C-alpha positions as CSV (number, residue, x, y, z in Angstrom):
1,M,63.0,-143.8,-82.6
2,D,61.2,-142.2,-79.3
3,F,60.1,-145.0,-77.4
4,K,58.5,-143.3,-74.9
5,D,56.7,-141.8,-77.3
6,Y,56.3,-145.4,-79.2
7,I,55.0,-146.7,-76.1
8,E,52.4,-144.1,-75.4
9,E,51.1,-144.6,-79.6
10,G,50.6,-148.0,-77.9
11,V,48.7,-147.5,-74.7
12,I,45.9,-145.2,-76.7
13,A,45.8,-147.5,-79.4
14,R,44.6,-150.3,-76.5
15,Q,42.6,-148.2,-75.0
16,A,40.3,-147.6,-78.2
17,I,39.6,-151.5,-78.0
18,D,36.1,-151.6,-77.8
19,E,35.0,-154.5,-75.3
20,F,31.7,-154.9,-76.9
21,Q,32.4,-155.4,-80.3
22,I,35.6,-158.1,-78.5
23,M,32.4,-159.6,-76.9
24,R,30.6,-160.0,-80.5
25,I,33.3,-161.8,-82.4
26,A,34.3,-164.1,-79.4
27,Q,30.6,-164.8,-79.4
28,K,30.2,-165.6,-82.7
29,I,33.2,-168.0,-82.6
30,I,31.4,-169.4,-80.0
31,E,28.2,-169.8,-82.1
32,S,30.8,-171.8,-84.4
33,F,32.1,-173.8,-82.0
34,D,28.7,-174.9,-80.2
35,N,27.0,-175.4,-84.2
36,G,29.4,-177.6,-85.3
37,G,32.1,-174.9,-86.8
38,K,35.3,-173.8,-86.4
39,L,37.8,-171.1,-86.7
40,I,39.6,-170.4,-89.8
41,V,42.1,-167.4,-89.6
42,F,45.1,-166.5,-91.9
43,G,47.6,-163.4,-93.0
44,N,51.1,-162.7,-94.2
45,G,53.9,-161.7,-92.7
46,G,53.5,-160.8,-89.1
47,S,49.7,-161.8,-89.3
48,A,50.4,-165.2,-90.3
49,A,52.1,-165.8,-86.7
50,D,49.0,-164.0,-85.2
51,S,46.7,-166.1,-87.0
52,Q,49.0,-169.4,-85.9
53,H,48.6,-168.1,-82.7
54,F,44.9,-167.4,-82.4
55,V,44.8,-171.0,-83.4
56,A,47.5,-172.5,-80.7
57,E,45.8,-170.4,-77.6
58,L,42.1,-172.6,-79.3
59,T,43.6,-175.8,-79.9
60,G,46.0,-176.2,-77.0
61,H,45.0,-173.7,-73.8
62,F,44.9,-170.2,-73.3
63,L,44.5,-169.0,-69.4
64,K,42.6,-172.4,-68.6
65,E,42.5,-175.7,-68.7
66,R,39.3,-176.5,-71.1
67,K,38.7,-178.9,-73.9
68,P,40.9,-178.3,-77.2
69,L,38.5,-176.2,-80.1
70,P,38.3,-176.5,-83.6
71,A,40.4,-173.8,-85.0
72,I,43.0,-173.8,-88.2
73,A,45.3,-171.4,-89.6
74,L,46.0,-171.1,-93.4
75,T,49.3,-170.2,-92.9
76,T,51.0,-173.8,-91.7
77,N,50.5,-175.9,-94.8
78,T,53.7,-175.1,-96.8
79,S,52.8,-177.7,-99.6
80,S,49.0,-176.3,-99.9
81,L,50.6,-172.7,-99.9
82,T,53.8,-173.5,-102.5
83,A,50.9,-176.1,-104.3
84,I,48.0,-173.2,-105.0
85,A,50.4,-170.1,-105.3
86,N,52.4,-172.5,-108.2
87,D,49.3,-173.8,-109.8
88,Y,47.2,-170.6,-109.8
89,D,48.8,-167.0,-108.1
90,Y,49.6,-166.4,-104.8
91,N,46.5,-164.4,-104.3
92,S,44.7,-167.6,-104.7
93,V,46.4,-169.5,-101.6
94,F,43.6,-169.0,-98.8
95,S,40.6,-169.0,-101.0
96,R,41.4,-172.3,-102.7
97,Q,41.6,-173.3,-99.4
98,V,38.7,-172.0,-97.6
99,L,37.2,-173.3,-100.2
100,A,37.9,-176.6,-99.7
101,L,38.0,-176.5,-95.3
102,S,35.1,-173.8,-94.6
103,G,31.5,-174.1,-94.7
104,K,28.0,-172.3,-93.4
105,N,29.0,-172.4,-89.8
106,D,32.7,-171.5,-89.5
107,T,34.0,-167.8,-88.4
108,V,36.7,-167.0,-90.9
109,I,39.1,-164.5,-90.0
110,G,41.2,-162.4,-92.4
111,I,44.2,-160.3,-90.8
112,S,45.5,-158.1,-92.6
113,T,47.3,-155.0,-91.3
114,S,46.8,-152.8,-94.7
115,G,43.2,-154.2,-95.1
116,N,44.5,-154.4,-98.7
117,S,46.3,-157.8,-99.1
118,R,44.8,-159.2,-102.3
119,N,45.2,-163.1,-101.0
120,V,43.2,-162.4,-97.9
121,L,40.6,-160.5,-99.8
122,E,39.8,-162.9,-101.6
123,G,40.0,-165.4,-98.9
124,I,37.1,-163.4,-97.4
125,N,35.0,-163.1,-100.5
126,A,35.2,-167.3,-101.0
127,A,34.4,-167.3,-97.4
128,N,31.4,-164.9,-97.9
129,T,30.1,-167.2,-100.6
130,L,29.8,-170.1,-98.6
131,G,27.7,-168.5,-96.2
132,A,30.5,-168.1,-93.3
133,Y,30.6,-165.5,-90.3
134,T,33.5,-163.4,-91.3
135,V,35.8,-161.1,-89.8
136,G,38.6,-158.7,-91.0
137,M,41.4,-157.3,-88.2
138,T,42.9,-154.3,-89.9
139,G,44.8,-150.7,-89.3
140,I,42.8,-147.6,-89.0
141,S,42.1,-147.1,-92.5
142,G,40.1,-150.6,-93.1
143,G,41.1,-150.7,-96.5
144,K,38.9,-153.2,-98.8
145,L,39.0,-155.7,-95.9
146,K,36.2,-153.2,-94.2
147,D,34.0,-153.7,-97.0
148,I,33.6,-157.0,-97.5
149,C,33.5,-158.8,-93.9
150,R,30.5,-159.1,-91.8
151,E,32.6,-157.5,-88.8
152,V,35.8,-155.2,-88.9
153,F,38.1,-155.2,-86.3
154,I,40.0,-152.1,-86.9
155,A,43.2,-151.0,-84.9
156,K,43.5,-147.4,-84.4
157,S,47.3,-147.2,-85.6
158,N,49.0,-146.4,-89.3
159,K,52.0,-148.0,-87.5
160,T,52.0,-151.7,-88.9
161,S,53.6,-152.9,-86.0
162,I,51.6,-151.0,-83.6
163,I,48.6,-152.8,-85.1
164,Q,49.9,-155.8,-84.8
165,E,50.4,-155.5,-81.1
166,I,47.0,-154.3,-80.9
167,H,45.3,-157.6,-83.2
168,I,47.3,-159.9,-80.6
169,T,45.8,-158.2,-78.0
170,A,42.8,-158.4,-79.1
171,I,42.7,-162.1,-79.9
172,H,43.8,-162.3,-76.6
173,M,41.1,-161.0,-75.1
174,I,38.4,-162.9,-78.0
175,C,40.3,-166.1,-76.3
176,A,40.1,-165.5,-72.9
177,V,36.3,-164.9,-73.5
178,I,36.1,-168.1,-75.1
179,D,38.2,-169.6,-72.3
180,D,34.7,-168.3,-69.7
181,H,32.5,-170.3,-71.7
182,Y,34.0,-173.4,-72.2
């Protein structure tokens, strides 16, 4: 691996982040909070870790001390995950939880570097049926996720590791806007 090329690709992808889109996504999450809703986030693997990181920044604190905010990562309850996967199938692990925990005042974010993770797609579809505001975070192709979310954040790379780096950058930017509001 040429580290200089890798770093340069990451820099280019970070510079491509649309700050107006970041503001729009953050504002939708703030509207959810202000209307008694919550943020629900999910993904697989590294995207599951990003989901949990996002929630930790909001239920704890990010850059400044503020009230804890209602956010849930659907990747943390191993009993639910394994029961749903066993009793139904793995593609239902997020949709079943979304149907149980989400509502029309919520913002639901599905993270998939390919945009094609079936369980993420099914989770977003479930959120859409409930009237929640849906956001997808994905890589350059957008995959199927780009067609079913109300807002899609696309990291401008086709390398999974750089896509994940851009997602966490965007998550931190969203958290900074939320911090400024509260």
